[in-house]
N, C-alpha and C positions, 0 to 999 in steps of 0.2 A: 507510933512506931511499934508498939507491942503487938498490934493487930497485923502489921505488915510483915514483920520478921518471920513469924512461924510459917508463912506460906512459902514453901520451897518452890512451888511452881512459879510463883510471882518473881522470886529472886532469880531463878535460873532463866526464866523468860526475859526478865528485864536486862540481865547481863548479856544474853545473846542478841537481843534487839538493840541494846545500846552499842554493842560491839560493831555490828554492821552499819548502824547509823553513824557511828564515829568514822568508820572507813569511808562512808559516802561523803561526810563533811570534809575529811582530810583530802579527798580526791579533788576538791575544788581548788586547793592551793598546792598540792604536791602529790606526785606519783613517782615510784622508782624509775620508770621509763615512760616515754611517750606511748600513746595507744594508737596512733595513726600511722606511724612510720613502719616501714618494712625492712627487716634485717635478715636476708636469706642466709647469710653466713652463720647465724645463730639459731636457725630454725630447729624446732623439735628438741631443744635442750631439756634434759631431765631436771627435776627440782634439785636445788643446791647450787653452790658456787655463787656467781653473780646474779643468778635468777632464782629467787627463793622458791617459787612455784613452777619454774621452768618456762619454756616459751612454746608458742603454737607453730603451726605450719608456715607462718609468715615471719617468724622471728620476733613476734610481739611478746612482751612480758605478761604472763598470765596474771600475776598479782596486781599489776596496774590495771588490767582489763577487769578483773573481779572488783576492784575498788570503784572504778567508774561505772561498771555494771550495777553495783549496789545503788549508786546515785540514780541511775535510770529507773531501776525497778521500784525503788522507794518513792521517787517522784511521781511515777505513773500511778502506782497504787494509792498514794496519799491523795492526789487530786481526784482520782476516780471515786474514792470513798467520800471525799468532800462534796462531790456532785450528788452522790446518793443521799447524803445527810441534808444538804441544802434544799433539795427538791422533794425527797421522800418524806421527811419529817412534817413539813407543812401539809402535804397531801394526806398523811395519816391522821394528823390532828383534825383536818377538815372533815375527813370521812367519819371519824369517831363522833365529832360534834353533830353530824347530820346522819347518824346511824339509821339505816333503813330507808333513807331518802334517796332522791334521784342522784344527788352529788356523790353519796356513798357508793351507790351502785356503779356509776360511771367510773369512779376512781378504781374500784376493785376490779372491774372487768378490764380496764386498761392495764392494770397490774398483771392480770392473768394472761393478757395478750403478750406482754413483754416476757413473762416467765416461759411462754411457749417456745421462745427462741433463745438458746444459750448464747453467752457472750461471744463465742467464736463465730456463730452464725451471724450475729449482729455486726461483728467486726468485718466479716467477709463482705457483707452488704455495704457497709460504710466505705471500706477500702476499694470496692469495685466502682464506687461513684467518685470518691475523692483521692484514691491512691493510698498505699500503705505508709504509715508514719506513726510516731509515738503519740501525736495528738489524737489521731483517729482511734488508736488503742485506748486512750484515756476516755474518749467519748463512748466507745463500745462498752467498756467495763463500767463506766459511770451510769450509763442507761440501765444496765443490768442491776446495779445497786439500788436504784430508785425504788422498785417495788419491794425489795427486801426491807428497807427502812420504813416504807409506808405501811406494810403489813405489821411490822413489829410495833410501831407507834400506835396504829389503830387498835391492835389487840390490847395493849397496855392501857391506852386512854379510855377504852370502853369500860374497863373495870373501875378506873378512877372516877368516871362520871357518876358512879353510884355512891361515892363517898359522901359523908356528911358535910365536910368542909366545902365540897363543890356545890352541894345543894344549898348551903348557906350563902354561897357567893351568888347563886342564881336568884335566891330570894332577895338579896341585897341589890339586885338590878343589874348585875354585870352581864355583858353579852358573851356569846360563845367564844369569840376571838380572844377577848380579854381573859376569860377563864382558862382557855387553852394555854395562853402565854404565861399567866401568873401562877396557875395551880396545877395544870396537867403536865406541861413540859418539864418543869423542875423535878417532878417526881418520876420522870422517865429517864433522867440523866444516867442513872446506873445502867439501865438496859442499853442505852445508846453507846456508852463507853465500852461495854463488853462486846456488843455486836460490832461496833466500829473496829475494834482490834481484830476480831475474827474476819471481817470483810477485808481488812488490810492485808492479812495473810493470804486470803483467797485472791486478792487483787495482784499480789506478787506472783502467785501461781499462774493467773490468767495472763499477765504480761509476759511471763516466760513462755507460756504456750503460744501466744500470738507471735512472739519474736521467733520462736522455733519454726513456725510455718511461714515466716517472712512477712507477717502483717504488723509487726510492732516497730520498734526503733530501727531505723535504717543505717547501714554503714555510712560513715566510719564510727558512729556512736556505738560503743560496746554494749552488749546486752547479754545477760546470763543465758537466756533461751537461745539466742543465735550462736553463742559460743558452743552450746551443746550440739546444735544443728551442724555447725562447721566441723565438729570433731568426730562425728559418727563414722566417717569413712576411715579415720586414722586411729580408732580406739584400740585396735590390736597392736599398733606400732607404738603409740604414745598415749597410754590410758590417762595420764595426768591432765591432758587437755580437757577431757570430759569430767574427770574426777572433781576438780576444784570448783568449777561453776555449779556442778550438781550438788556438791556439799554446801555451797553458799545458799542455794535455793532451799535445801532441806533444813539447814540450821536456822535460817531466817524465818521460815514458816513455822518450824517447831518452836522457836522463841516467842513468836507472836501468839501462837495457840496456847502455850504455857502461860504467857502473860495474861491473856484473856481469861483462862481458867482460874488463875490466881486472883484476878480482879473480881471475878464472879463470886469466888469463895468469900472475899472480904466485903463486897458491896451488898450481897444478898444475905440478910440476917437469918433467913430460914436455913440456908446451907451452913452458915457459920454455927448455928445452934446444934445442928445435926452432927457436925464433925467434932464438937467439943467433948 
């Protein structure tokens, strides 16, 4: 705890992240109002009164939609990062174990090919074939995360393969797969935790961007990005419609970035020594 408390970035990031995660969890069992009903009589209500954050052009409660939108954004980003880790980490380990070989070259060139297409372009391609949905957004963002983790793991693993304890394991007769699982991967956990946090924040941004252009979660499921898209024509009349989902995106991404920065400060001994 002495190491955790001094990191202000970690504390602020954890509070912001936990706050929005709590809103997402609460939305499973309770929201102030329904998010699918239309109440024209109460449309464009300003914040205050019975509606804490006001209502949108259809009379829907914005607080309820932000809560459910948090659930959508977090779920999409979390699953997409999980896809990147589950597929990218083994590929990175395999490439490092066969550095300079055919397998390494094939994996790295495939990563370069994916990097040539941003997640939005991949999403457009996928939705053109299968149609827009949250599932297809997850697939698009997850595909883009694979080379990120593969490159990260490969770079870290190549350095570890030169360590004495790895050389001792090779002399003891352990194979490349076993060494990667028992000696390489545990020593890359710190890198994966920090990068996973960063990619999580980027995943939320990507989900919001895809929903904004209509390629993410589809109505009636609320999404922060689609809330922004629907509010752009009314921003001069009712700016609160765009303000609160925009703040939710900014604060969530800020919290995750601060959390990742704080974790890096704690888990990387070189940075910790420098800042003492």
